[in-house]
C-alpha positions in Angstrom: 128.4 47.9 105.6 128.2 48.7 109.2 130.9 46.5 110.5 133.0 47.9 107.0 132.2 51.9 108.2 133.6 50.3 112.6 136.6 49.3 111.1 137.2 52.8 109.2 136.8 54.8 111.9 138.5 52.8 114.0 140.8 53.5 111.4 140.5 57.0 111.1 140.8 57.5 114.8 144.3 56.0 114.9 145.1 58.5 113.2 143.9 61.2 115.6 144.2 59.6 119.1 147.8 58.4 120.1 147.7 55.4 123.0 150.8 56.0 124.8 152.8 53.7 127.3 154.8 55.3 129.4 153.4 54.6 133.2 152.4 56.9 135.9 151.5 56.9 139.3 148.7 54.6 139.9 145.5 56.8 140.2 141.5 55.5 140.1 141.4 53.1 136.9 138.5 52.6 135.0 138.1 50.9 131.4 137.9 52.4 127.9 134.9 52.0 126.2 134.6 53.4 122.1 132.1 53.7 120.2 131.0 55.6 116.5 128.3 57.3 114.9 127.6 58.7 110.9 125.0 60.3 111.0 125.3 63.8 111.6 127.5 66.7 110.3 128.5 64.8 107.4 131.6 63.0 109.4 132.2 60.4 111.5 132.4 60.9 115.2 133.9 58.6 117.4 133.8 58.7 121.4 136.3 57.6 123.7 135.6 57.2 127.3 136.3 55.4 130.4 133.8 54.1 132.8 133.7 51.4 135.1 130.9 49.5 133.1 129.7 49.0 129.5 126.2 50.1 130.7 127.9 52.8 132.2 129.5 54.4 128.3 126.2 53.4 126.3 123.9 55.8 128.8 126.2 58.5 128.0 127.3 57.9 124.5 123.4 57.7 123.9 123.3 61.1 125.6 126.0 62.8 123.3 124.5 60.8 119.8 121.0 62.0 120.3 123.0 66.0 121.7 124.4 65.8 118.0 121.4 65.0 116.4 119.9 67.8 117.6 122.2 70.7 116.9 122.6 68.7 113.5 119.0 69.9 112.9 119.5 73.1 114.3 122.6 73.5 112.7 121.6 72.1 108.6 120.9 74.3 106.3 119.6 71.4 103.7 117.0 69.8 105.1 113.7 70.6 107.1 112.7 68.8 110.1 109.4 69.0 111.6 108.8 71.1 114.5 112.4 73.0 114.3 112.8 76.0 113.2 116.8 75.8 111.9 119.0 77.7 109.8 117.6 76.4 106.7 114.2 77.7 108.0 116.1 81.4 108.6 118.0 81.3 105.1 114.2 80.2 103.3 112.9 83.6 104.5 115.7 85.6 104.3 114.1 89.3 103.7 110.3 87.3 104.7 110.0 88.0 108.2 111.9 87.1 111.0 112.1 83.4 113.0 111.9 82.3 115.8 114.4 79.6 117.1 116.2 77.8 119.7 118.7 79.6 122.0 121.4 77.4 120.5 121.0 79.2 117.2 121.3 82.1 118.6 124.0 81.5 120.9 126.2 79.8 118.0 125.6 83.2 115.7 126.1 85.4 118.0 129.7 83.7 118.6 130.4 83.6 115.1 129.5 87.3 114.8 131.6 88.4 117.3 134.7 86.5 116.8 134.4 87.8 112.6 134.8 91.7 114.5 137.6 90.6 116.2 139.5 88.9 113.7 139.8 89.0 110.1 136.5 88.4 108.3 138.2 85.6 106.2 135.9 83.7 108.5 132.0 84.6 107.4 128.9 82.7 108.2 126.8 85.1 105.8 128.7 83.4 102.8 126.2 81.0 102.3 125.7 82.3 98.8 128.9 82.2 97.6 129.7 78.7 99.4 126.9 77.0 97.6 128.2 77.7 94.3 131.4 76.1 95.0 129.6 73.4 96.9 127.6 73.0 93.7 130.1 72.5 91.2 132.6 70.8 93.5 129.2 67.9 93.7 128.6 68.1 89.8 132.7 67.4 89.5 132.2 64.7 92.0 128.8 63.4 89.6 131.0 63.4 87.2 134.1 64.2 87.2 134.5 65.9 83.2 132.1 67.9 83.9 134.3 69.6 86.6 134.6 73.5 86.2 135.3 76.0 87.9 132.5 78.8 89.4 132.1 82.1 86.8 133.4 85.1 88.6 131.2 87.3 87.7 128.9 84.7 89.5 130.7 84.6 92.6 131.0 88.5 92.7 127.2 88.9 92.1 126.8 86.5 95.4 129.4 88.3 96.8 127.2 91.6 97.0 124.7 89.4 99.6 127.3 88.6 102.2 127.7 91.8 104.7 127.1 90.0 108.2 125.5 93.0 109.4 122.6 91.9 108.5 122.2 89.2 109.7 120.1 90.8 112.5 119.2 88.8 116.4 117.1 89.8 118.1 118.0 87.7 121.7 114.4 89.4 122.9 112.6 87.7 121.3 114.0 85.2 120.4 114.6 85.3 116.5 116.7 85.7 113.5 116.4 87.9 110.3 118.6 88.3 107.4 118.0 91.6 105.9 118.9 90.5 102.3 116.6 88.2 101.1 119.4 86.7 98.7 121.7 86.1 101.7 122.0 82.1 103.2 123.9 81.4 106.4 126.3 78.2 106.1 127.9 78.3 109.8 130.8 75.1 108.1 133.1 76.9 109.6 132.7 76.7 113.1 129.3 74.5 113.4 131.4 70.8 114.3 133.9 72.3 116.7 131.2 74.3 118.5 129.1 71.1 118.6 131.9 69.4 120.1 132.1 71.6 122.8 128.9 71.9 123.9 128.5 68.0 124.0 131.8 68.2 126.1 130.1 70.4 128.7 126.9 69.2 128.8 128.8 65.3 129.9 131.0 67.8 131.9 128.2 68.2 133.9 126.6 65.1 134.0 130.3 63.4 135.8 131.9 61.9 132.3 134.8 63.1 132.3 137.7 60.7 131.4 136.2 61.7 128.2 137.5 62.5 123.9 134.8 62.9 121.1 136.3 63.1 117.4 134.2 64.5 115.8 135.8 64.6 111.8 138.9 66.9 111.9 137.4 68.3 115.3 139.3 66.9 118.4 138.1 67.9 122.6 139.7 65.8 124.8 138.5 67.0 128.7 139.7 65.0 131.9 142.7 62.7 131.6 142.3 59.0 130.3 142.0 57.3 133.4 143.6 54.2 132.6 146.3 53.8 135.4 148.9 55.0 132.8 148.8 58.4 131.2 148.1 61.8 132.5 147.4 63.2 129.2 145.9 62.3 126.1 147.9 61.8 123.3 146.0 63.3 119.7 147.5 63.1 116.4 147.9 66.1 114.3 146.8 65.1 110.6 149.9 64.7 107.7 148.5 66.7 104.8 150.5 64.2 102.4 149.7 60.6 103.8 146.4 58.7 103.1 145.0 58.0 106.7 145.0 54.6 106.0 148.7 54.1 105.6 149.5 54.5 109.1 152.1 57.0 108.2 149.3 59.6 109.0 150.5 61.7 112.2 152.3 64.9 111.8 152.8 65.4 115.2 151.2 64.5 118.5 149.6 67.3 121.1 149.8 65.9 124.8 147.5 67.6 127.1 143.7 67.4 128.5 140.7 69.8 128.4 141.8 70.9 125.3 140.6 71.2 121.6 142.7 70.4 118.4 141.2 71.1 114.9 142.5 71.0 112.0 141.4 72.7 108.2 143.0 71.2 105.1 143.2 71.3 101.2 143.1 67.7 101.3 139.7 67.5 103.1 137.1 68.0 100.7 138.3 69.2 97.7 137.7 68.3 93.3 140.2 68.7 90.7 139.9 70.6 87.3 142.7 70.2 85.2 145.1 68.8 87.2 145.1 71.4 89.9 143.1 70.7 92.9 140.2 72.9 94.6 139.3 72.6 98.0 136.0 74.0 100.0 138.1 76.8 102.0 136.7 80.1 99.8 138.8 83.4 101.1 136.3 86.2 100.8 139.0 88.5 99.6 139.5 86.2 96.1 136.2 84.6 96.4 138.8 80.6 95.5 140.5 78.4 98.1 143.0 79.7 99.8 146.2 79.1 98.1 148.7 80.0 101.9 148.7 76.6 103.7 148.7 73.6 103.1 147.2 72.6 106.7 147.2 74.7 109.6 146.3 72.9 113.5 144.9 75.1 116.1 145.3 74.0 119.6 142.9 75.7 122.2 140.4 75.2 125.6 137.5 75.5 123.1 136.8 73.6 120.7 134.2 76.1 118.7 136.9 79.1 118.7 139.6 76.2 117.4 137.1 75.4 115.0 136.6 79.8 114.0 140.3 80.0 114.5 141.8 77.0 112.2 139.8 78.1 109.2 140.5 82.3 110.3 144.1 81.1 110.0 144.1 79.1 107.2 143.2 81.9 104.8 145.4 84.1 106.4 148.9 85.3 106.4 151.4 83.5 108.7 152.1 87.0 110.4 148.5 87.6 110.4 147.7 84.3 111.7 150.6 85.1 114.7 148.9 88.1 115.1 145.6 87.0 116.5 146.6 84.0 118.0 148.5 85.9 120.7 145.7 87.9 121.3 143.3 84.4 122.9 145.0 83.2 125.7 146.1 79.9 125.7 145.8 79.2 121.8 148.4 77.4 119.5 149.0 77.0 115.8 151.0 75.0 113.3 151.1 75.5 109.9 152.0 73.4 107.3 152.8 75.6 103.7 153.2 74.2 100.0 156.9 73.4 100.3 156.0 71.2 103.8 157.8 73.7 106.2 156.3 73.2 109.6 156.4 76.3 111.8 155.0 76.2 114.9 153.4 79.0 117.0 155.5 80.4 120.6 155.5 78.1 123.6 153.7 75.2 121.4 156.4 72.9 120.9 156.0 72.0 124.8 153.4 70.3 124.3 154.4 68.1 121.4 156.0 65.0 121.1 158.4 66.4 118.9 159.1 69.0 121.4 159.7 65.8 124.0 156.7 65.6 125.6 155.1 62.4 126.2 151.6 61.4 128.5 153.4 60.8 131.1 154.0 63.3 134.3 
């Protein structure tokens, strides 16, 4: 089984990280190593890096895996862990008392509240009660497709009455988080993976491991260039929402860059089918239904946490809204795929894409 999962992870990564063959000036050359883990954030996470030895890479990989484990446990809304107050603890204590938590949780919640206020409120970490309903209906359909049905709008509206993000009270001095509404719950699915990838990448940079790329599901974070003596930039594939990742035709385009995050949100990732229609996991706060504007949106910018947050926000926003929000973030780009298979790229993004003539060399 483990061998089979490693084969799958290699196929998945092939659709995400594209290795070019262009020549570049010879500089420092190290050896490429790669490994994968499956335990955290409900996704396959692959690490590729260039180091002097296998032992050096393995030591870094172990640290990366341990850090993802720690973050997974802190941000988990479904499970409790001995000796840890996590997001589930906060949800369980909603309306009862503040919960003393790790600073990492406070930083994530502050980040999410800040960007909720700067955007149009589409990505709301306080929508846990609504998202839980959709998750339960999707899980029931996965267990038995004959049971597939939509949640009643009355139920969704009832839960939506408990999604006021202003009732998420953070006391940084005391190190606590308190949900004022006893029926509120947090869900950080729109930001947690990207935020974690950014956090871990920063840790690795501090330790000197910088020729590195981390792929956590649809979230890719690349640091300094690959030290293969060939390329000056990483090539990161953009998933084609209409292609199976195992067919070998999964990349819609390729982004060439270093110190960059590439995050995609799409209707093909987690969904179930009711009466022949697909219902995915990206729920619009305005309609309480899955977003219908696009098939997929890919966001490219330096910060992986913000890219994750914005990919959800842009997926659930109109094209005009999305472009306006994106223009306020320096160095941010996006690619939209419409239901008519039109590909729209933000201003200035084409120069980073293979379709626009970019490559992995100078």
